[in-house]
C-alpha positions as CSV (number, residue, x, y, z in Angstrom):
1,M,80.4,98.6,79.1
2,S,79.8,102.3,78.6
3,T,76.7,104.1,79.9
4,P,75.9,107.6,78.6
5,L,74.8,109.6,81.6
6,P,72.0,112.2,81.8
7,S,72.9,115.9,82.1
8,F,73.8,117.4,85.5
9,A,70.4,119.1,85.5
10,A,69.1,115.6,86.5
11,S,71.2,115.8,89.7
12,T,70.7,117.9,92.8
13,A,74.4,118.9,92.8
14,F,75.4,119.4,89.2
15,D,74.1,122.0,86.8
16,D,76.2,121.7,83.6
17,A,75.8,119.3,80.8
18,H,78.2,116.4,81.3
19,P,79.9,115.5,78.0
20,L,81.7,112.5,79.5
21,T,80.7,108.9,78.9
22,L,81.1,107.1,82.2
23,V,83.0,103.8,81.8
24,E,81.6,101.2,84.1
25,P,83.9,98.6,85.7
26,E,84.7,95.3,84.1
27,T,84.3,92.6,86.8
28,R,85.6,89.0,87.2
29,R,84.0,86.4,89.4
30,L,85.5,83.4,91.2
31,D,83.1,80.8,92.7
32,G,80.2,83.2,92.2
33,I,81.9,86.1,94.1
34,V,83.2,89.3,92.4
35,R,86.9,89.2,92.9
36,E,88.2,91.8,90.5
37,A,87.1,95.1,89.1
38,Y,88.9,97.2,86.4
39,V,88.1,100.6,84.8
40,P,90.2,101.5,81.8
41,P,92.1,104.8,81.9
42,L,90.2,107.9,80.6
43,V,93.4,109.5,79.4
44,P,96.6,108.1,77.7
45,P,99.6,107.9,80.0
46,V,102.1,110.7,80.0
47,R,105.3,109.6,78.2
48,H,107.4,112.7,78.3
49,G,108.1,115.5,80.8
50,S,107.4,115.9,84.4
51,L,105.4,117.8,87.1
52,A,108.0,120.5,86.9
53,D,106.6,121.5,83.5
54,L,103.1,122.4,84.8
55,P,103.6,126.0,86.0
56,F,105.4,126.9,82.8
57,E,102.8,125.2,80.5
58,N,100.1,127.2,82.4
59,A,102.0,130.4,82.0
60,S,102.4,129.9,78.3
61,A,98.8,128.8,77.7
62,V,96.9,131.1,80.1
63,P,99.3,133.7,81.5
64,G,96.6,135.9,83.2
65,R,94.6,133.0,84.6
66,V,94.3,133.0,88.4
67,V,95.7,129.6,89.5
68,L,96.3,130.2,93.2
69,S,95.4,132.7,95.9
70,R,97.9,133.5,98.6
71,K,97.0,134.8,102.1
72,T,98.8,138.1,102.9
73,P,100.2,139.0,106.3
74,Q,97.1,141.3,106.7
75,G,94.8,138.3,106.3
76,R,93.6,139.1,102.8
77,W,93.6,136.7,99.8
78,A,95.8,137.9,96.9
79,D,95.4,136.3,93.6
80,V,98.4,134.7,91.8
81,T,98.2,134.3,88.0
82,A,99.8,131.5,86.1
83,V,102.7,133.7,84.9
84,Q,103.3,135.1,88.4
85,F,103.5,131.6,89.8
86,A,105.8,130.3,87.1
87,D,108.1,133.3,87.7
88,Q,108.3,132.5,91.4
89,V,108.9,128.9,90.8
90,L,111.7,129.8,88.4
91,A,113.3,132.2,90.8
92,V,113.3,129.8,93.7
93,A,114.5,126.9,91.5
94,K,117.5,129.1,90.5
95,G,118.2,129.8,94.1
96,L,118.3,126.1,94.9
97,I,120.8,125.6,92.1
98,A,122.8,128.6,93.2
99,E,123.1,126.9,96.7
100,G,124.7,123.8,95.1
101,L,121.8,121.3,95.1
102,M,122.3,118.8,92.3
103,P,119.7,116.8,90.3
104,G,118.4,113.9,92.4
105,D,119.2,115.5,95.7
106,R,116.5,115.2,98.3
107,I,115.1,118.4,100.0
108,A,112.8,117.9,103.0
109,I,109.9,120.3,103.7
110,M,108.5,120.6,107.3
111,A,105.6,123.0,107.3
112,R,101.9,123.3,107.7
113,T,99.7,123.7,104.6
114,T,100.9,127.0,103.1
115,Y,101.4,128.6,99.7
116,E,105.2,128.2,100.2
117,W,104.8,124.4,100.4
118,T,103.4,124.2,96.8
119,L,105.9,126.8,95.6
120,L,108.8,124.8,97.0
121,D,107.4,121.6,95.6
122,F,107.4,122.8,92.1
123,A,110.6,124.8,92.4
124,A,112.4,121.7,93.7
125,W,111.1,119.6,90.9
126,S,112.1,122.3,88.4
127,A,115.7,122.1,89.8
128,G,115.6,118.3,89.3
129,L,115.3,117.6,93.1
130,V,113.2,115.1,95.0
131,T,110.9,116.5,97.8
132,V,110.6,114.8,101.1
133,P,107.6,115.9,103.2
134,V,107.9,115.9,107.0
135,Y,104.9,116.4,109.3
136,P,105.4,119.6,111.3
137,T,104.1,117.7,114.3
138,S,106.8,115.0,114.0
139,S,109.0,114.4,117.0
140,V,112.7,115.2,116.7
141,F,113.4,111.4,116.5
142,Q,110.9,111.0,113.6
143,T,112.3,113.9,111.8
144,R,115.9,112.8,112.2
145,W,115.0,109.3,111.0
146,I,113.3,110.6,107.8
147,L,116.2,112.9,107.1
148,Q,118.8,110.1,107.7
149,D,116.9,107.5,105.7
150,S,116.2,109.8,102.7
151,G,119.7,111.3,102.8
152,A,118.2,114.8,102.5
153,V,120.8,117.5,101.8
154,A,118.5,120.4,102.7
155,L,115.6,121.0,105.1
156,V,113.0,123.8,105.0
157,T,111.1,124.3,108.3
158,E,108.2,126.7,108.8
159,T,109.4,128.1,112.2
160,P,112.7,128.8,113.9
161,G,111.6,126.6,116.8
162,Q,111.4,123.5,114.5
163,A,114.9,124.2,113.2
164,A,116.3,124.8,116.7
165,A,114.7,121.5,118.0
166,L,116.8,119.6,115.5
167,G,120.0,121.2,116.6
168,P,121.2,118.4,118.9
169,E,120.7,115.9,116.1
170,L,122.7,117.7,113.4
171,D,125.9,115.8,114.2
172,R,124.0,112.6,113.2
173,L,122.9,114.1,109.8
174,P,126.1,114.4,107.8
175,D,124.3,114.7,104.5
176,L,122.3,117.8,105.7
177,R,124.1,120.9,104.4
178,H,121.3,123.5,104.3
179,L,118.6,124.5,106.8
180,W,116.2,127.2,105.7
181,V,113.2,128.7,107.7
182,L,110.1,130.1,106.0
183,E,109.3,132.6,108.8
184,K,112.8,134.0,108.4
185,G,112.1,134.9,104.7
186,H,114.6,132.3,103.4
187,V,112.4,131.6,100.4
188,D,112.7,135.2,99.3
189,R,116.4,135.0,100.0
190,L,116.8,131.9,97.8
191,A,115.1,133.8,94.9
192,E,117.7,136.7,95.4
193,L,120.6,134.2,95.5
194,G,119.4,132.7,92.2
195,E,119.4,135.9,90.2
196,P,122.8,135.3,88.6
197,V,121.8,131.8,87.5
198,A,120.6,131.6,83.8
199,D,117.0,130.6,83.2
200,Q,118.4,128.1,80.8
201,E,119.9,126.1,83.6
202,V,116.4,125.4,85.0
203,A,115.2,124.5,81.5
204,V,118.0,122.0,81.2
205,R,117.3,120.3,84.5
206,R,113.6,120.2,83.6
207,G,114.5,118.6,80.3
208,M,116.4,115.8,82.1
209,L,113.2,114.7,83.9
210,G,110.8,112.1,82.7
211,P,107.7,110.3,84.1
212,S,109.7,107.3,85.4
213,M,111.9,109.5,87.5
214,L,111.5,110.0,91.3
215,A,109.4,113.0,92.3
216,T,109.0,112.6,96.1
217,L,109.6,110.3,99.0
218,V,106.5,110.2,101.2
219,Y,107.0,108.5,104.5
220,T,104.0,106.5,105.8
221,S,102.8,107.8,109.1
222,G,103.3,104.3,110.5
223,T,100.7,102.9,112.8
224,T,103.3,100.4,113.8
225,G,107.1,100.4,113.4
226,R,109.3,102.9,111.6
227,P,107.8,104.8,108.7
228,K,108.8,103.6,105.2
229,G,109.6,106.0,102.3
230,C,107.2,105.5,99.4
231,A,109.1,106.3,96.2
232,L,106.5,108.1,94.0
233,T,107.5,109.1,90.4
234,H,106.3,112.0,88.3
235,G,104.4,109.3,86.2
236,N,102.6,108.1,89.3
237,F,101.2,111.6,89.9
238,F,100.2,112.0,86.3
239,A,98.3,108.7,86.2
240,E,96.6,109.7,89.4
241,V,95.6,113.3,88.8
242,D,94.9,113.1,85.1
243,N,92.3,110.3,85.5
244,A,90.9,112.0,88.6
245,I,90.5,115.3,86.8
246,E,88.6,113.6,83.9
247,L,86.4,111.5,86.2
248,L,85.6,114.2,88.7
249,Y,84.5,116.5,85.9
250,P,82.2,118.8,88.0
251,V,85.1,119.5,90.5
252,F,87.9,120.3,88.0
253,K,86.5,121.0,84.6
254,A,82.8,122.0,84.6
255,K,82.1,125.5,83.4
256,T,79.7,127.3,85.7
257,E,79.0,130.8,86.8
258,E,81.1,130.2,89.9
259,E,84.9,129.9,89.5
260,A,86.1,126.4,90.6
261,S,88.3,126.7,93.7
262,V,89.7,124.4,96.4
263,L,90.8,125.5,99.8
264,L,93.4,123.0,101.0
265,F,93.7,122.6,104.8
266,L,94.6,118.9,105.1
267,P,98.4,118.4,105.7
268,M,100.6,118.8,102.6
269,S,102.8,116.1,104.2
270,H,100.0,113.6,103.4
271,V,99.8,112.3,99.9
272,F,96.1,113.2,99.7
273,G,96.8,116.9,100.1
274,R,99.7,116.8,97.7
275,M,97.7,114.9,95.1
276,V,94.9,117.5,95.1
277,A,97.4,120.4,95.0
278,V,99.0,118.9,91.9
279,A,95.6,118.2,90.4
280,C,94.5,121.9,90.9
281,I,97.7,123.1,89.2
282,R,97.2,120.6,86.4
283,A,93.5,121.6,85.9
284,R,94.1,125.3,86.6
285,V,91.6,125.4,89.4
286,R,92.2,128.2,91.9
287,L,94.0,126.7,94.9
288,G,94.3,128.2,98.4
289,H,96.1,127.0,101.5
290,A,94.8,127.1,105.1
291,P,97.5,126.2,107.7
292,S,95.2,125.6,110.7
293,L,92.3,123.2,111.4
294,K,91.2,125.0,114.5
295,A,87.7,126.4,114.0
296,E,88.7,129.9,115.1
297,H,91.2,130.0,112.2
298,L,89.6,127.8,109.6
299,L,86.1,129.3,109.6
300,P,87.3,132.8,108.7
301,D,89.5,131.3,105.9
302,L,86.5,129.4,104.5
303,A,84.3,132.6,104.7
304,A,87.0,134.7,102.9
305,F,88.2,132.2,100.3
306,R,84.7,130.7,99.6
307,P,85.8,127.4,97.9
308,T,83.5,125.3,95.7
309,C,85.2,122.1,96.8
310,L,86.7,120.9,100.0
311,L,89.0,118.0,100.9
312,A,87.9,116.4,104.1
313,I,88.2,113.4,106.3
314,P,85.1,112.0,107.9
315,Y,85.9,113.4,111.3
316,M,85.6,116.9,109.9
317,L,82.2,116.3,108.2
318,E,81.0,114.6,111.4
319,K,82.2,117.6,113.4
320,V,80.3,120.1,111.2
321,F,77.1,118.1,111.5
322,N,77.4,117.6,115.3
323,T,78.2,121.3,115.8
324,A,75.1,122.3,113.8
325,R,72.9,120.0,115.7
326,A,74.2,121.2,119.0
327,K,73.5,124.8,118.0
328,A,70.0,123.9,117.0
329,E,69.4,122.1,120.3
330,A,70.7,125.1,122.3
331,G,68.3,127.4,120.3
332,G,65.3,125.1,120.9
333,R,65.1,124.0,117.3
334,L,66.3,120.4,117.7
335,T,63.0,118.8,116.6
336,S,63.0,120.9,113.4
337,F,66.7,120.2,112.8
338,D,66.2,116.4,113.2
339,R,63.2,116.6,110.7
340,A,65.4,118.4,108.3
341,V,68.1,115.7,108.7
342,S,65.5,113.0,107.9
343,V,64.3,114.9,104.8
344,A,67.9,115.4,103.6
345,V,68.8,111.7,104.1
346,R,65.7,110.5,102.3
347,Y,66.3,113.0,99.5
348,G,69.9,111.9,99.1
349,E,68.9,108.3,99.0
350,A,66.1,109.0,96.5
351,V,68.5,110.8,94.2
352,E,70.9,107.9,94.5
353,A,68.1,105.4,93.6
354,R,67.2,107.5,90.5
355,Q,70.9,107.7,89.4
356,T,71.4,104.0,89.8
357,G,68.1,103.0,88.2
358,T,66.6,101.5,91.3
359,G,64.0,104.2,92.0
360,P,62.1,107.2,90.6
361,G,63.9,109.8,92.5
362,P,62.5,112.3,95.1
363,S,58.8,112.7,95.2
364,R,57.1,116.1,94.9
365,A,56.4,116.2,98.7
366,L,60.0,115.4,99.4
367,K,61.2,118.1,97.1
368,T,58.9,120.6,98.8
369,A,60.1,119.6,102.2
370,R,63.7,120.0,101.1
371,T,63.0,123.4,99.7
372,F,61.4,124.4,103.0
373,Y,64.3,123.3,105.1
374,D,67.0,124.7,102.9
375,P,67.2,128.2,104.3
376,L,66.5,126.9,107.9
377,V,69.2,124.2,108.0
378,Y,71.1,123.2,104.9
379,R,72.1,126.7,103.8
380,R,73.5,127.3,107.3
381,I,75.7,124.2,107.0
382,R,76.9,125.3,103.6
383,N,77.6,128.8,104.9
384,A,79.8,127.3,107.7
385,M,81.9,125.9,104.8
386,G,82.1,129.3,103.0
387,G,78.7,129.4,101.3
388,R,79.7,128.1,97.8
389,V,80.8,124.5,98.6
390,R,79.1,122.1,96.2
391,Y,81.5,119.2,96.5
392,A,83.6,117.5,99.1
393,I,86.3,114.9,98.4
394,C,86.4,112.6,101.4
395,G,88.9,109.9,102.3
396,G,90.9,108.4,105.2
397,S,88.1,106.2,106.6
398,P,84.5,105.3,105.6
399,L,82.1,108.2,106.0
400,G,79.0,106.2,106.5
401,R,75.8,105.9,104.4
402,R,73.6,108.1,106.5
403,L,75.9,111.1,106.7
404,A,76.8,110.9,103.0
405,A,73.1,110.9,102.2
406,F,72.5,113.8,104.5
407,Y,75.2,116.0,102.8
408,A,74.0,115.0,99.4
409,G,70.5,116.0,100.4
410,A,71.8,119.3,101.9
411,G,73.4,120.2,98.5
412,I,77.0,119.0,99.0
413,E,78.0,116.1,96.7
414,I,80.4,113.8,98.5
415,F,83.0,112.0,96.4
416,E,84.2,109.4,98.7
417,G,87.5,107.6,97.9
418,Y,89.9,105.1,99.2
419,G,93.7,104.8,98.7
420,L,97.1,104.7,100.2
421,T,100.3,106.6,100.2
422,E,101.5,103.8,98.0
423,T,98.8,104.5,95.4
424,T,99.6,108.3,95.2
425,G,96.2,109.0,96.7
426,A,92.9,107.5,95.5
427,A,92.6,104.1,94.1
428,T,88.8,104.2,94.1
429,V,86.3,107.1,94.1
430,T,82.6,107.7,93.9
431,P,81.7,108.2,90.2
432,P,79.7,111.3,89.3
433,L,76.0,110.7,89.0
434,K,76.4,107.1,90.1
435,P,77.0,107.1,93.8
436,R,76.5,104.1,96.0
437,L,76.2,105.5,99.5
438,G,78.3,103.6,102.1
439,T,80.9,102.4,99.5
440,V,84.1,104.0,98.4
441,G,83.1,103.9,94.8
442,W,84.6,102.3,91.7
443,P,88.3,101.8,90.8
444,L,89.8,105.1,89.6
445,P,90.1,104.8,85.8
446,G,93.3,102.9,85.0
447,T,93.1,100.9,88.2
448,R,92.4,97.3,89.0
449,I,91.0,96.2,92.4
450,R,91.3,92.5,93.4
451,I,90.0,90.8,96.5
452,A,92.3,88.0,97.7
453,T,90.9,84.7,99.1
454,D,91.4,86.0,102.6
455,G,89.6,89.3,101.8
456,E,92.6,91.5,101.4
457,I,92.4,94.3,98.9
458,L,95.1,94.2,96.2
459,I,95.6,97.2,93.8
460,A,97.4,97.5,90.4
461,G,97.7,100.6,88.2
462,E,100.1,103.2,86.9
463,Q,99.7,105.3,90.1
464,V,101.0,102.4,92.3
465,L,104.5,103.2,93.5
466,H,107.5,101.4,92.1
467,G,108.9,100.6,95.5
468,Y,110.1,101.7,98.9
469,W,113.2,103.8,99.5
470,D,116.0,101.6,100.7
471,P,119.4,103.4,101.0
472,Q,121.0,100.2,102.1
473,A,120.0,98.5,98.9
474,G,121.2,101.5,96.9
475,G,117.8,102.9,95.9
476,V,114.3,101.5,95.7
477,T,113.1,97.9,96.5
478,P,110.0,96.7,94.7
479,A,106.7,97.0,96.6
480,A,104.6,94.8,94.3
481,P,106.9,92.5,92.4
482,D,103.9,90.7,90.7
483,G,102.2,94.0,89.9
484,W,99.6,93.7,92.7
485,L,100.1,95.9,95.8
486,P,98.8,94.3,99.0
487,T,97.1,97.0,101.0
488,G,96.5,95.3,104.4
489,D,92.9,96.3,104.2
490,I,89.9,94.0,104.0
491,G,87.0,94.6,101.7
492,S,84.5,93.3,99.2
493,L,83.3,94.2,95.7
494,D,79.6,94.1,94.8
495,D,78.2,93.0,91.4
496,E,78.7,96.4,89.8
497,G,82.3,96.9,91.1
498,Y,81.7,99.2,94.0
499,L,84.2,98.6,96.9
500,T,83.3,98.4,100.5
501,I,86.0,98.6,103.2
502,T,85.6,96.3,106.1
503,G,88.7,97.0,108.1
504,R,92.4,96.4,108.5
505,K,93.8,92.8,108.1
506,K,96.1,93.2,111.0
507,E,93.4,94.7,113.1
508,L,90.9,91.8,112.8
509,L,90.1,90.5,116.2
510,I,89.8,86.8,116.9
511,T,87.9,86.3,120.2
512,A,88.7,83.4,122.5
513,G,85.6,81.7,121.0
514,G,87.2,81.9,117.5
515,K,84.9,84.7,116.2
516,S,86.5,87.1,113.7
517,V,85.6,90.7,114.4
518,A,86.4,93.7,112.2
519,P,86.5,96.7,114.6
520,A,86.2,99.5,112.0
521,P,82.4,99.5,111.4
522,L,81.7,99.7,115.1
523,E,84.5,102.3,115.6
524,N,83.3,104.5,112.7
525,W,79.7,104.4,113.9
526,L,80.5,105.3,117.5
527,R,83.0,108.1,116.4
528,S,80.1,109.8,114.6
529,H,78.2,110.3,117.8
530,P,78.3,113.9,119.1
531,L,79.6,113.0,122.5
532,I,82.4,110.6,121.3
533,S,85.7,111.7,120.0
534,Q,87.6,108.4,119.5
535,C,86.8,104.7,120.0
536,I,89.0,101.6,119.9
537,V,87.3,98.2,119.9
538,L,89.1,95.3,121.7
539,G,88.7,91.6,122.0
540,D,91.6,89.8,120.4
541,R,92.0,86.4,122.3
542,R,89.5,87.7,124.8
543,P,86.1,86.2,125.8
544,Y,84.1,89.0,124.4
545,V,84.4,92.4,122.6
546,S,84.8,95.6,124.5
547,A,85.7,99.2,123.8
548,L,87.6,102.2,125.0
549,I,85.8,105.5,124.4
550,T,87.0,109.1,124.7
551,L,84.8,112.2,124.9
552,D,84.4,115.1,122.5
553,P,85.1,118.3,124.4
554,D,82.6,120.4,122.5
555,G,80.0,117.8,122.6
556,I,80.4,117.3,126.3
557,T,80.3,121.1,127.0
558,H,77.0,121.3,125.1
559,W,75.6,118.2,126.9
560,R,76.4,119.6,130.3
561,R,74.8,122.9,129.4
562,M,71.6,121.3,128.1
563,N,71.3,119.0,131.1
564,G,72.2,121.5,133.8
565,K,75.4,119.8,134.7
566,H,78.2,121.8,136.4
567,P,81.8,121.3,135.1
568,V,83.5,118.5,137.0
569,P,87.0,117.0,136.7
570,P,87.3,114.4,133.9
571,E,87.9,111.6,136.4
572,L,84.4,112.3,137.9
573,L,82.7,113.0,134.6
574,V,83.4,109.6,133.2
575,E,81.5,108.0,136.1
576,D,78.4,110.1,135.6
577,E,75.5,107.7,135.3
578,E,73.4,109.8,133.0
579,L,76.4,110.2,130.6
580,R,77.1,106.4,130.7
581,S,73.4,105.8,130.0
582,V,73.6,108.0,126.8
583,L,76.8,106.3,125.7
584,Q,75.3,102.8,126.4
585,R,72.4,103.7,124.0
586,A,75.0,104.7,121.4
587,V,76.8,101.4,121.9
588,D,73.5,99.5,121.6
589,E,72.8,101.3,118.3
590,A,76.2,100.4,117.0
591,N,75.7,96.7,118.0
592,K,72.8,96.5,115.6
593,L,75.4,96.6,112.8
594,V,76.9,93.2,113.8
595,S,76.0,89.8,115.2
596,R,75.8,89.2,119.0
597,P,79.3,87.5,119.2
598,E,80.7,90.6,117.5
599,S,78.9,93.2,119.7
600,I,80.5,95.3,122.3
601,R,79.6,93.9,125.8
602,R,81.5,96.4,128.0
603,F,83.1,99.7,127.5
604,A,85.2,102.2,129.5
605,V,85.1,106.0,129.2
606,L,88.6,107.5,129.4
607,P,89.3,110.8,131.2
608,R,91.6,112.0,128.4
609,D,91.4,111.9,124.6
610,F,93.7,110.1,122.2
611,T,96.0,112.6,120.6
612,E,98.8,112.8,118.1
613,E,101.0,114.5,120.7
614,A,100.6,111.5,123.0
615,G,101.4,109.1,120.2
616,H,97.9,107.6,120.0
617,L,97.0,109.0,116.6
618,T,98.9,109.4,113.4
619,P,98.9,112.8,111.7
620,S,96.1,111.6,109.5
621,M,94.0,110.7,112.6
622,K,94.4,107.0,112.4
623,L,94.6,105.1,115.7
624,R,98.0,103.7,116.8
625,R,96.5,100.6,118.5
626,E,99.7,99.3,120.1
627,A,100.3,102.7,121.7
628,V,96.7,102.9,123.0
629,L,96.7,99.4,124.4
630,R,100.1,100.0,126.1
631,D,99.1,103.3,127.7
632,F,95.7,102.1,128.8
633,A,96.5,98.5,129.7
634,A,95.0,98.8,133.2
635,E,91.7,100.1,131.8
636,V,91.6,97.2,129.3
637,E,92.2,94.6,132.0
638,R,89.4,96.0,134.1
639,L,87.0,95.5,131.2
640,Y,87.7,91.7,131.5
641,E,87.6,91.4,135.3
642,R,85.0,89.0,136.5
């Protein structure tokens, strides 16, 4: 059914009139349980053309419109208009053709989140090529595997060091004929080499492309085993971004006094970052790139670019919150900060209740309290994100109801989503003006979500990949022969079609007593604690549930300062009784989420954190459980000693 929504003026986050009629999910039940939810597409599927056309369509329609901003070597942001971007795409595409790359060839890109990444993406597509992202943090073995498996004929690295590290492997990469380096100015060199090539050659190659043709091979980060190449087509991207643009109207289409803009700092090698970059070009929303997630680099970029929307993973939003709380405590304002948090959470929950028809909305007293705390707390948090942020698109893992409510109450609307590389990004997302905190929203329009009898989430839709890259089979092998993609995730649908993620199917623990335990809720709750960086819950075929916990360096530094503790080696710190007492209280709070057989009985604090460099985390911050259990086997065994 369709429900006309009230104007944005009825929401704390939106100001424009919303002309869209929100289409609610159609649900199907089996044995009284909602097993399937479907939202029809908001836009017709694209039947002609490709992503390569977008820069040129923008240049024709709005030549002077600023569509990107590029950071100069002097640290300033320089605007790039639609016609300037199209000219640069054309020049680099001609250079790729001049270097002998043929339609269908694969070109790998190994770089951080930079302007050149998006430029190369569209230039490669315009030359009829297929792009293959490689994480800049990948090991030489991982890089060689991706280049071998994809049959890449060219590789673009960001630094000379990345190119040099691959040197010993070049003999094992017979297909690789070109190696270009961004820091050596090779993109500009490509543009120069392409000058003799006629513009028409690029137009011909663009004309050969269609929605069903391969656009990119995105290799899964692989929490276990070798990564697989997800073969995503131009049509997959169109189905994803076109429906997301229409659904997330306030982010991409609302006309306000503030220009819509997105600063992208998540890895472009991840499908989430790529999808949003394409959506910004498609919707003509100003896009910027920030290559570093380190606070000393990112905070100045946020302050200078001043985005209206951020892409984030829960870890980042947790970090912003915990840092603000630590500063308040250090300044003697902790009591006031915690009151402000309580007000924001209650305000966010009251707005949710009004929007879902389960409550009257914030009371006059609550509105007054929120107004009082806005300049003291909420504005400072918004300023840390650049000062103009009104929305955040969050994915990767569940954010948690309380934190989502806090940000909503603080003036930042969270659109939480869920998806996979195989679904070209989001498969579900929080619908505007109909949030259900603690869930990952409804199916993205055009998507079906099904819950199998064992609880596994299945997905169908036009954005679902056609298959996995398999050079041995001569191309692509189907990923979902029956139309339904098995995700490996466990979840449930409520009566209105909102999806809640419980955990990973392969990560379900079965204790020695036969109790099934989903570790994700406990891990996510503990990870949000200011002193905890990472957590892994254990207990498979064990008599009880336990956990390994690592410490957050910033949180621990603040805790030591506030408690008069002198710095000590990590090996001694983890045995500090006061610290263990604080962590025990955190574990006790987390245990309230589950039954006693599912609760954490014992935990160990590790002297070092889980890192991507050590192989314990994927580039998207997901735990590699097998690696953690292997490297900390002794600590695990001590948790089960009698």
